[in-house]
C-alpha positions as CSV (number, residue, x, y, z in Angstrom):
1,M,83.5,103.8,108.8
2,A,83.6,100.0,109.0
3,L,82.1,98.1,106.2
4,V,79.9,95.3,107.7
5,K,77.3,93.1,106.0
6,S,74.5,94.7,107.9
7,K,75.4,98.2,106.6
8,I,75.8,96.8,103.0
9,L,72.3,95.2,103.3
10,K,70.7,98.4,104.7
11,N,72.3,100.4,101.9
12,L,71.1,98.0,99.2
13,S,67.6,97.8,100.6
14,D,67.4,101.6,100.8
15,N,68.6,102.0,97.2
16,Y,66.6,99.0,95.8
17,P,63.2,99.0,97.7
18,N,61.7,96.6,95.1
19,F,63.9,93.7,96.3
20,L,63.2,91.8,99.5
21,K,65.7,92.1,102.3
22,K,66.1,88.3,102.5
23,D,66.9,88.2,98.8
24,L,69.5,90.9,99.1
25,S,71.0,89.1,102.1
26,K,71.2,85.9,100.1
27,L,72.9,87.8,97.3
28,I,75.6,89.1,99.7
29,E,76.1,85.7,101.2
30,I,76.5,84.0,97.8
31,T,78.9,86.6,96.6
32,L,81.1,86.4,99.6
33,S,81.1,82.6,99.7
34,K,82.1,82.5,96.0
35,I,85.0,84.9,96.6
36,E,86.0,82.8,99.6
37,S,85.9,79.5,97.7
38,A,87.8,80.9,94.7
39,L,90.6,82.1,97.1
40,E,90.7,78.7,98.8
41,K,91.3,77.2,95.3
42,N,94.2,79.7,94.8
43,E,92.2,81.4,92.0
44,R,92.3,85.1,91.3
45,V,89.2,87.2,92.0
46,E,88.8,90.2,89.8
47,L,86.1,92.8,89.8
48,R,86.9,94.9,86.8
49,D,87.5,98.6,87.5
50,I,87.3,97.9,91.3
51,F,89.9,95.5,92.7
52,T,91.6,92.2,92.4
53,L,92.2,89.6,95.2
54,E,94.7,86.8,95.0
55,T,96.4,84.4,97.4
56,R,100.2,84.5,97.8
57,T,102.5,82.3,99.9
58,Q,104.5,84.0,102.6
59,K,107.9,82.4,103.2
60,P,108.7,80.9,106.6
61,R,110.7,83.4,108.8
62,I,111.9,84.1,112.2
63,S,110.1,86.8,114.0
64,R,110.2,88.3,117.5
65,N,107.6,88.5,120.2
66,P,107.5,92.3,120.9
67,K,106.5,91.7,124.6
68,T,109.2,89.2,125.6
69,Q,111.7,89.7,122.7
70,E,111.7,85.9,122.3
71,K,112.4,84.6,118.8
72,I,109.5,82.8,117.2
73,E,109.7,80.6,114.1
74,I,106.7,81.3,111.8
75,S,105.9,78.7,109.2
76,K,104.9,79.5,105.6
77,K,101.3,80.7,105.2
78,K,98.9,81.9,102.6
79,I,97.8,85.6,102.6
80,V,95.3,87.5,100.5
81,H,96.8,90.2,98.4
82,F,94.5,93.2,97.6
83,K,95.1,95.5,94.7
84,M,92.8,98.3,93.8
85,S,92.1,99.5,90.2
86,K,93.8,102.5,88.8
87,K,90.3,104.1,88.6
88,W,89.8,103.7,92.4
89,F,93.4,104.8,93.1
90,N,92.9,108.0,91.1
91,N,89.5,108.7,92.7
92,L,91.1,108.4,96.2
93,N,94.0,110.6,95.3
94,N,91.9,113.1,93.3
95,E,93.8,112.8,90.1
C-alpha cells in the first residue's frame, strides 16, 4: 500500500469527523512543509517513538551506467537518512 496524502486525509477525516476536511488538509500541508524546511536547514526531525529523519552528505564517487557500462562521476549530494524507533522495529518484527 502506498502512503499518499489523499489516503492520509481520508483516514483522518474518517477517524475525526468533527474536523473539516480543509482543516485536516492544511494540517498535513503544514506538517510536511515544516519537515521539509527543517531538513533543508540540515536540522534533525524527530517524532518520538516513531522515527527520525536527518540529512547526510554523500561523498563524490565514480559510478557506472548499467546500460552502457560508461563511467560516470557523481558529485557530492545530500540524502535523507530515515531511522525507525525501536518500538516500530519490534512491532514490525513481532518481538
